[in-house]
Phi, psi and omega in degrees: 000134183281143179272337185235146178253160180243134180219089183297340179293340182252000184303313183297314180294319187275325193237344188299317180296315180297312181296320178297311180298320177300316184286314184297331177291337183261332181251346176056037178208117186296318182293316179296321178300316178298316179298317181294322177294318178298317177298324179295313179298319179296315179297322179294319177300318181292332184248022180304324182295341180272351179292118184264348180081010180284337177238167177289161179303316180298315179299318179297316179296320179296320179296323176294316180298318179302318178295323178295320179294315179298317178298322178300311181294323177297318182295314183287343181250013184287144178224096184057042175086004181259133171291141188211129167227123186264123172225113183275150175236152176221120168206171187294329187274344183227153176273165182296139180193178180259085190291329181288322179300325181296339183264003180267131183292153175294121185295343180269358181223054185268136171254173177300323179295319178299315181298317179295317180295319179295321177296316179297320178297314179301315178298319180295319179297313179299318180298311181294320179298323180290342180272347179286152170302151188306313183294318178298316180298318181294314179295316180300313181299313183293315185279310189274318184270312184272344174074026178294150176288155182304313183296326178294315180296314181300316179295316183292322183262359179056052177230162178276163179297320180294323176295319178302314184291328174294314180297314182293324177297314179297318180295315180296320178297315179295318178297317180299316179295316180297314179294324178299319181284326190252350184233319185286000000 
């Protein structure tokens, strides 16, 4: 017997503000946040028959939204179907490379374990990104995740190219340490 009931007629009144605020904090774009919340409601409507009532309606909607956010980042960062977040490393024993991309499973050969690891990785990235200082997180998101050119970022944030590279280096170092502690 289910503990919770589902009522889509009240979703907008009860949950839209919470879901929107949750999303805008993770994607840093109001329009995209609105789209993702709308996609969440649509996906929830389509899968209402799968709602078992084991969690609250809000918890269920948040779980759908989290998948939508992860899918959004995968889509904007796809490179021939590969999920990609670039974090370069430099040390004497290895050459420079995109170490995080190497750990992402081939999307055309996914097992349940691959899907679970990618979900965990996405959650870990969002968690680590939220721990960065605001400016570092913004620069990291724009350069590494969204792939903006250096001059575009500098113009938008009113910083010099050398300042950008200092900020991005610090952000990447912090992200690498955070992911090392929280994901590997």
